[in-house]
C-alpha positions as CSV (number, residue, x, y, z in Angstrom):
1,M,-10.6,107.7,49.6
2,D,-6.9,107.8,48.8
3,D,-6.1,111.3,47.3
4,R,-2.5,110.4,46.4
5,P,-1.5,110.4,42.8
6,S,-1.8,107.2,40.9
7,N,1.9,107.0,40.2
8,L,2.6,107.0,44.0
9,R,0.2,104.4,44.6
10,A,1.8,102.1,41.9
11,R,5.2,102.4,43.5
12,E,3.9,101.0,46.8
13,P,4.7,97.3,47.2
14,R,1.8,94.9,47.0
15,T,1.2,92.7,49.9
16,A,0.9,88.9,49.0
17,P,-2.2,87.1,50.2
18,P,-1.6,84.8,53.1
19,A,-0.6,81.2,51.9
20,V,-3.1,78.4,52.4
21,R,-1.5,75.3,53.8
22,R,-2.8,72.0,52.2
23,P,-3.3,68.8,54.2
24,L,-0.4,66.3,54.2
25,W,-2.4,63.4,52.8
26,R,-3.4,65.5,49.8
27,R,0.2,66.3,49.1
28,A,1.1,62.5,49.1
29,L,-1.8,61.5,46.9
30,W,-0.5,62.4,43.5
31,P,2.9,60.7,43.9
32,L,1.1,57.6,45.1
33,I,-1.1,57.6,42.0
34,G,1.9,58.0,39.8
35,V,3.7,55.1,41.4
36,L,0.5,52.9,41.0
37,V,0.3,53.9,37.3
38,V,3.9,53.0,36.7
39,A,3.5,49.7,38.5
40,A,0.4,48.9,36.5
41,L,2.2,49.6,33.2
42,A,5.2,47.6,34.3
43,W,2.9,44.6,35.2
44,V,1.1,44.8,31.9
45,V,4.4,44.9,30.0
46,L,6.4,42.4,32.0
47,R,3.8,39.9,33.1
48,P,4.3,36.4,31.5
49,H,2.0,35.9,28.5
50,P,0.4,32.5,28.0
51,Q,1.8,30.6,25.0
52,P,-0.7,30.0,22.2
53,V,-1.9,26.4,21.8
54,R,0.2,24.9,19.0
55,T,-1.5,22.2,17.0
56,G,-0.5,20.0,14.2
57,R,2.9,18.6,13.5
58,F,4.8,20.8,16.0
59,A,2.3,20.7,18.9
60,L,4.2,20.6,22.1
61,S,2.2,19.1,25.0
62,G,4.7,16.9,26.6
63,A,5.4,13.3,25.6
64,M,3.1,12.4,22.7
65,P,1.6,8.9,22.6
66,V,2.6,6.9,19.5
67,V,2.1,3.4,18.3
68,T,5.3,1.5,17.6
69,A,6.3,-1.7,15.9
70,T,9.5,-3.8,15.9
71,A,11.4,-4.5,12.7
72,Q,11.4,-8.2,12.1
73,K,13.7,-10.5,10.2
74,G,11.7,-12.7,7.8
75,D,10.9,-13.6,4.3
76,M,9.3,-11.1,1.9
77,P,7.7,-12.4,-1.3
78,V,8.5,-10.5,-4.5
79,T,5.2,-10.3,-6.2
80,L,3.7,-8.7,-9.3
81,N,0.0,-7.7,-9.1
82,A,-2.3,-7.5,-12.1
83,L,-5.9,-7.6,-13.2
84,G,-7.2,-10.8,-14.9
85,T,-10.2,-12.5,-16.5
86,V,-11.1,-16.1,-16.0
87,T,-11.0,-17.7,-19.4
88,P,-12.0,-21.4,-20.0
89,L,-9.7,-23.6,-22.0
90,A,-12.6,-24.7,-24.1
91,T,-16.0,-23.2,-24.8
92,V,-18.1,-25.0,-27.4
93,T,-21.5,-24.0,-28.9
94,V,-23.2,-27.3,-29.8
95,Q,-24.8,-26.8,-33.2
96,T,-26.6,-29.2,-35.6
97,Q,-24.8,-30.4,-38.7
98,V,-28.0,-31.7,-40.4
99,A,-31.5,-30.3,-40.7
100,G,-34.5,-31.9,-39.1
101,Q,-36.9,-31.9,-36.2
102,L,-35.4,-32.0,-32.7
103,T,-37.1,-35.0,-31.2
104,E,-35.2,-35.4,-27.9
105,V,-32.9,-33.4,-25.5
106,G,-30.8,-35.6,-23.3
107,F,-29.3,-33.1,-20.9
108,Q,-30.3,-31.0,-18.0
109,E,-29.3,-27.3,-17.7
110,G,-26.1,-27.0,-15.6
111,Q,-25.3,-30.7,-16.0
112,E,-21.7,-31.9,-16.0
113,V,-21.1,-33.9,-19.2
114,T,-18.2,-35.9,-20.5
115,K,-16.9,-36.0,-24.0
116,G,-19.2,-38.3,-26.1
117,D,-22.2,-38.0,-23.8
118,F,-25.6,-37.9,-25.6
119,L,-27.1,-34.4,-25.8
120,A,-29.9,-34.4,-28.4
121,Q,-31.6,-36.4,-31.2
122,I,-32.8,-35.2,-34.6
123,D,-35.4,-37.2,-36.5
124,P,-33.2,-39.9,-38.3
125,R,-35.7,-41.4,-40.6
126,L,-34.9,-39.3,-43.6
127,Y,-31.2,-39.9,-43.3
128,Q,-31.7,-43.7,-42.7
129,A,-33.7,-43.8,-46.0
130,A,-30.9,-41.9,-47.8
131,L,-28.4,-44.5,-46.5
132,D,-30.5,-47.4,-47.6
133,Q,-30.8,-45.8,-51.1
134,A,-27.1,-45.3,-51.3
135,Q,-26.4,-48.9,-50.3
136,G,-28.9,-50.2,-52.9
137,T,-27.2,-48.1,-55.7
138,L,-23.8,-49.5,-54.6
139,Q,-25.1,-53.0,-54.7
140,R,-26.5,-52.6,-58.2
141,D,-23.3,-51.0,-59.6
142,E,-21.1,-53.6,-58.0
143,G,-23.1,-56.2,-60.0
144,I,-22.6,-54.3,-63.2
145,L,-18.9,-54.1,-62.5
146,A,-18.6,-57.8,-61.9
147,E,-20.4,-58.5,-65.2
148,A,-18.0,-56.1,-67.0
149,K,-15.0,-57.8,-65.5
150,M,-16.3,-61.3,-66.6
151,D,-16.9,-60.0,-70.1
152,L,-13.4,-58.6,-70.2
153,A,-11.8,-61.9,-69.3
154,R,-13.9,-63.7,-72.0
155,Y,-13.0,-61.1,-74.7
156,Q,-9.3,-61.3,-73.9
157,K,-9.3,-65.1,-74.3
158,L,-11.2,-64.9,-77.6
159,A,-9.0,-62.2,-78.9
160,Q,-6.0,-64.4,-78.3
161,Q,-7.7,-67.1,-80.4
162,N,-8.5,-64.5,-83.1
163,S,-12.1,-65.3,-82.6
164,I,-13.2,-61.7,-82.1
165,A,-11.8,-58.4,-83.1
166,R,-9.0,-57.1,-80.8
167,Q,-10.8,-53.7,-80.6
168,Q,-13.7,-55.3,-78.8
169,A,-11.5,-56.7,-76.1
170,E,-9.6,-53.4,-75.7
171,D,-12.9,-51.4,-75.4
172,Q,-14.1,-53.7,-72.6
173,V,-11.1,-52.7,-70.5
174,Y,-12.5,-49.1,-70.3
175,V,-15.9,-50.4,-69.6
176,V,-14.5,-52.1,-66.5
177,Q,-12.8,-48.9,-65.4
178,Q,-16.0,-47.0,-65.8
179,G,-17.7,-49.5,-63.6
180,E,-15.0,-49.3,-60.9
181,G,-15.4,-45.5,-60.9
182,T,-19.2,-45.8,-60.4
183,V,-18.8,-48.2,-57.6
184,N,-16.4,-45.9,-55.8
185,L,-18.9,-43.0,-56.2
186,D,-21.5,-45.3,-54.7
187,K,-19.3,-46.2,-51.7
188,A,-18.7,-42.5,-51.1
189,A,-22.4,-41.8,-51.1
190,V,-22.9,-44.6,-48.6
191,E,-20.3,-43.1,-46.3
192,T,-21.9,-39.7,-46.6
193,A,-25.3,-41.1,-45.7
194,K,-23.8,-42.8,-42.7
195,V,-22.2,-39.6,-41.5
196,N,-25.4,-37.7,-41.9
197,L,-27.2,-40.3,-40.1
198,G,-24.7,-40.1,-37.3
199,Y,-25.1,-36.4,-37.1
200,T,-28.7,-36.9,-36.1
201,R,-27.4,-38.1,-32.7
202,I,-25.7,-35.1,-31.1
203,T,-23.0,-35.8,-28.5
204,S,-20.8,-33.6,-26.4
205,P,-17.5,-32.6,-28.1
206,V,-15.8,-31.7,-24.8
207,T,-16.0,-32.4,-21.1
208,G,-17.6,-29.6,-19.2
209,R,-20.8,-28.0,-17.9
210,V,-23.8,-27.4,-20.1
211,G,-25.3,-24.0,-19.9
212,L,-28.9,-23.0,-20.3
213,R,-30.9,-24.8,-23.0
214,L,-31.2,-22.8,-26.2
215,V,-33.8,-24.9,-28.1
216,D,-36.6,-27.1,-27.0
217,P,-37.8,-30.4,-28.5
218,G,-40.1,-30.1,-31.4
219,N,-38.3,-27.3,-33.1
220,Y,-36.9,-27.7,-36.6
221,V,-33.2,-27.1,-36.6
222,Q,-31.2,-26.6,-39.7
223,V,-27.7,-25.8,-41.0
224,G,-26.6,-22.5,-42.4
225,N,-29.7,-20.5,-41.7
226,A,-28.8,-17.9,-39.1
227,T,-31.8,-15.7,-39.9
228,A,-34.4,-18.3,-39.2
229,S,-37.1,-16.9,-36.9
230,A,-38.5,-18.5,-33.8
231,T,-42.0,-18.0,-35.0
232,A,-41.3,-20.4,-37.8
233,S,-40.0,-22.9,-35.2
234,S,-36.7,-23.0,-37.0
235,I,-33.3,-22.6,-35.2
236,G,-30.2,-21.8,-37.2
237,T,-26.6,-22.5,-36.4
238,A,-26.0,-19.1,-35.0
239,T,-28.1,-20.0,-32.0
240,G,-27.0,-23.6,-31.4
241,I,-28.6,-26.1,-29.0
242,A,-26.4,-25.5,-25.9
243,V,-23.1,-24.1,-24.8
244,I,-20.6,-26.4,-23.0
245,T,-17.8,-24.8,-21.0
246,Q,-14.8,-26.7,-19.6
247,M,-14.6,-25.9,-15.9
248,K,-11.6,-28.1,-14.9
249,P,-8.9,-27.0,-15.3
250,M,-9.5,-23.3,-15.6
251,S,-7.2,-20.5,-16.9
252,V,-6.8,-16.9,-16.0
253,I,-5.4,-14.4,-18.6
254,F,-3.8,-11.3,-17.2
255,S,-1.5,-8.6,-18.4
256,L,1.8,-7.1,-17.0
257,P,3.9,-4.2,-18.2
258,E,6.7,-5.0,-20.6
259,D,9.2,-3.7,-17.9
260,N,8.5,-6.9,-15.9
261,L,9.2,-9.2,-18.8
262,P,13.0,-9.6,-18.2
263,A,12.5,-10.7,-14.6
264,V,9.7,-13.2,-15.6
265,L,11.7,-14.6,-18.5
266,K,14.7,-15.1,-16.2
267,R,12.7,-17.2,-13.8
268,V,10.9,-19.1,-16.6
269,G,14.2,-19.8,-18.3
270,A,15.4,-21.4,-15.1
271,D,12.5,-23.9,-15.3
272,A,10.8,-22.3,-12.3
273,K,7.1,-23.0,-11.7
274,L,5.9,-19.5,-10.8
275,Q,3.0,-19.6,-8.4
276,V,-0.1,-17.5,-9.3
277,T,-2.8,-16.6,-6.8
278,A,-6.3,-15.4,-7.8
279,F,-8.3,-13.1,-5.5
280,D,-11.8,-11.8,-5.8
281,R,-12.7,-8.3,-7.0
282,S,-12.2,-6.8,-3.5
283,G,-8.7,-8.4,-3.3
284,Q,-9.5,-9.8,0.2
285,T,-10.8,-13.4,-0.6
286,K,-8.4,-16.0,-2.0
287,L,-10.1,-18.0,-4.7
288,A,-7.5,-20.4,-6.1
289,T,-3.8,-21.1,-6.5
290,G,-2.2,-22.2,-9.7
291,V,1.0,-21.9,-11.8
292,L,2.0,-19.7,-14.7
293,E,1.5,-21.7,-17.9
294,T,2.7,-19.5,-20.7
295,L,3.0,-16.0,-22.0
296,D,2.1,-14.4,-25.3
297,N,4.5,-14.1,-28.2
298,Q,4.3,-10.3,-28.7
299,I,3.7,-7.1,-26.7
300,D,0.7,-5.0,-27.4
301,P,2.2,-1.8,-28.9
302,T,-0.7,0.4,-27.9
303,T,-0.5,-0.4,-24.2
304,G,3.0,-1.8,-23.7
305,M,1.4,-4.8,-21.9
306,L,2.1,-8.6,-22.4
307,R,-0.6,-11.2,-21.8
308,Y,0.0,-14.2,-19.5
309,R,-2.0,-17.4,-18.9
310,A,-2.1,-19.2,-15.6
311,I,-3.7,-22.6,-15.0
312,F,-5.7,-23.6,-12.0
313,D,-7.1,-27.0,-11.0
314,N,-10.4,-25.3,-10.0
315,N,-11.6,-28.5,-8.3
316,D,-14.0,-26.4,-6.1
317,E,-15.0,-24.4,-9.2
318,M,-14.4,-21.0,-7.4
319,L,-13.2,-19.6,-10.7
320,Y,-16.1,-19.0,-13.1
321,P,-15.8,-18.1,-16.8
322,N,-15.4,-14.3,-17.5
323,Q,-15.0,-13.6,-13.8
324,F,-12.9,-10.5,-12.9
325,V,-10.1,-11.4,-10.5
326,N,-7.0,-9.8,-9.0
327,V,-3.9,-11.8,-9.8
328,Q,-0.7,-12.0,-7.8
329,L,2.3,-13.6,-9.5
330,L,5.0,-14.8,-7.0
331,L,8.2,-13.9,-8.8
332,D,10.7,-14.7,-6.0
333,T,11.1,-14.6,-2.2
334,M,13.6,-12.4,-0.4
335,T,14.9,-14.4,2.6
336,G,16.3,-12.9,5.8
337,A,15.0,-9.4,5.0
338,T,14.3,-6.6,7.5
339,V,10.5,-6.2,7.5
340,I,8.4,-3.3,8.9
341,P,4.8,-2.3,8.5
342,T,4.1,0.0,5.5
343,A,2.4,2.5,7.8
344,A,5.9,3.3,9.3
345,I,7.2,4.7,6.0
346,Q,7.3,8.5,5.8
347,R,8.3,10.8,2.9
348,G,9.6,14.3,3.1
349,A,12.7,16.5,2.7
350,P,15.1,13.7,3.8
351,G,13.5,11.4,1.3
352,T,12.1,8.1,2.4
353,F,12.5,7.7,6.2
354,V,11.0,6.3,9.4
355,Y,10.9,7.7,12.9
356,L,13.2,5.5,15.0
357,L,12.5,5.2,18.7
358,K,15.6,5.8,20.9
359,P,16.2,4.3,24.4
360,D,15.4,7.7,26.0
361,D,11.9,7.7,24.5
362,T,12.7,10.2,21.8
363,V,12.6,9.8,18.1
364,T,15.0,10.5,15.4
365,V,14.6,10.6,11.6
366,Q,16.2,7.5,10.0
367,K,16.5,7.3,6.2
368,V,15.8,3.9,4.7
369,T,15.9,2.2,1.3
370,L,12.9,0.2,0.5
371,G,12.6,-3.2,-1.1
372,P,9.5,-5.1,-2.3
373,G,6.3,-5.1,-0.3
374,D,3.1,-7.0,-0.1
375,G,0.6,-4.3,0.8
376,Q,0.9,-4.6,4.6
377,D,4.6,-5.0,5.1
378,V,7.6,-3.8,3.2
379,A,11.3,-4.9,3.2
380,V,14.0,-2.5,4.1
381,T,17.2,-3.1,2.3
382,A,19.3,-0.4,4.0
383,G,19.1,2.0,6.9
384,L,17.4,-0.3,9.5
385,A,18.3,-3.4,11.4
386,P,16.0,-6.1,12.9
387,G,14.8,-5.3,16.4
388,A,14.6,-1.5,15.9
389,E,11.4,0.2,17.1
390,V,9.7,2.4,14.5
391,V,6.6,4.6,14.8
392,V,3.6,3.3,12.8
393,D,0.9,5.7,14.1
394,G,1.1,9.3,15.2
395,A,4.2,10.1,13.1
396,D,2.5,13.2,11.6
397,K,2.9,15.0,15.0
398,L,6.6,14.3,15.4
399,R,9.8,16.0,14.6
400,E,13.5,15.3,15.2
401,G,14.1,14.7,19.0
402,A,10.5,14.8,20.0
403,K,9.6,13.1,23.3
404,V,7.1,10.3,22.9
405,R,5.3,7.7,24.9
406,P,5.4,4.4,23.1
407,V,2.2,2.3,22.9
408,K,2.1,-1.1,21.5
409,P,-0.7,-1.9,19.0
410,T,-3.6,-3.9,20.3
411,A,-3.2,-6.5,17.5
412,P,0.2,-7.8,16.3
413,S,1.5,-6.7,13.0
414,P,1.0,-9.3,10.3
415,S,4.0,-11.5,9.7
416,A,6.2,-11.0,6.8
417,T,5.5,-14.5,5.5
418,A,1.7,-14.0,5.6
419,P,0.0,-13.9,2.2
420,A,-0.8,-10.5,0.7
421,A,-4.3,-9.4,1.5
422,A,-4.8,-6.7,-1.1
423,P,-3.7,-7.7,-4.6
424,G,-4.8,-5.9,-7.6
425,Q,-2.7,-2.8,-6.8
426,S,0.3,-1.6,-8.7
427,P,3.3,-4.0,-8.6
428,S,5.6,-3.6,-5.6
429,S,9.0,-2.2,-6.4
430,P,12.1,-1.1,-4.4
431,A,11.3,2.5,-5.0
432,T,7.7,2.7,-4.1
433,D,5.4,1.7,-1.2
434,P,2.5,-0.6,-1.8
435,P,-0.6,1.6,-2.4
436,Q,-2.5,-0.1,0.4
437,G,0.0,1.1,3.0
438,Q,-0.1,4.7,1.6
439,Q,-3.9,4.7,1.8
440,N,-3.8,3.6,5.5
441,E,-1.2,6.2,6.3
442,A,-3.0,9.0,4.6
443,A,-6.3,8.1,6.3
444,A,-4.6,8.2,9.7
445,K,-3.0,11.6,9.0
446,Q,-6.3,13.0,7.8
447,K,-8.1,11.8,10.9
448,H,-5.5,13.3,13.2
449,H,-5.5,16.7,11.3
450,H,-9.3,16.8,11.7
451,R,-9.1,16.3,15.4
452,S,-6.4,19.0,15.7
453,E,-8.6,21.6,13.9
454,Q,-11.4,20.9,16.3
């Protein structure tokens, strides 16, 4: 035990424990780990990140396939489209003009008849008897008149000889006049009886087609009794016997806005025969071709529309009364116009434009001014020349300078001179595209957008 004071023991230096030497590999381990951590962080930060897939209008995936078409030089019809109704030039309800029993019907339902053809027969016996009676009365009164005239001549001669009173001769003059009046009444009665007898034989007043039969033989038909019931076997004039409709020629009545009136009047004033084409309800099937006949004399103030009438030969009877049709009025023809498909027309910030294909297979935005269109093609009045290649499908994916891969359509674009296939739309104008082209373009865009989302 150390008996030295504690203060002496504190002053003595303490001896350090012997140092323990670590292995060399352990001393290099931590720096190596630090270098690896720094390298890993640098790789995470500096490594190339994959670009997100960009879809839609600005998707960049190399050259994009597009369908193109070539601007053609051709004729573009200037047309006005409207809705119309087939209206016969004559529709007649054949009605009886005398009362009696219907004894015979001389037509078949749907038969083509000519003016004056026999249609029906009413029992004529009563009217024949009335005629015989009127003729007998006339014959009697003519005899009385002849006797009065003979007496007048005799009295005048005797009066000159002062054999009778002058008053008697003068009175006989008025007796003769009364007789003449009676004879005239009898003649009128005879004519009336003849007319009534003629009415018992009913003939066609116009040339046309007979509709369904409205009354059968054996019924009692009469004039002016529209409330007669069928149970009483009585047919009034409100029903008629048959309806005859003129089928050839046929007219179509349609309406156009008053804004189109000056252009139409200009052409009509120049004695131009404006062609009118009628299409079916779908606007795809051509029914007939005719000419503009006339226009109404006043505009409807409630709608601002003016009615027009077109005439069609209708030899094949494709136009039927009261049929709904689409009408296309050919107002003029623009010759030598630059024509492109309506699907190529785009609208955006630049206005109305097309994507023009350049020789290096890139596209550029080209502003254009539109003229009239026919639903499939549209004329370009400024901004494009014949021979230029424009994008008609896939334009929703493009932008200025985009690289493209042109693909020609499988079927050629309809010619500019081909007839319009979709009338019944709004009239074509220099400032608007035909609605049919807009519908096709919108459908293509919607389809592509749906694919991009998937």
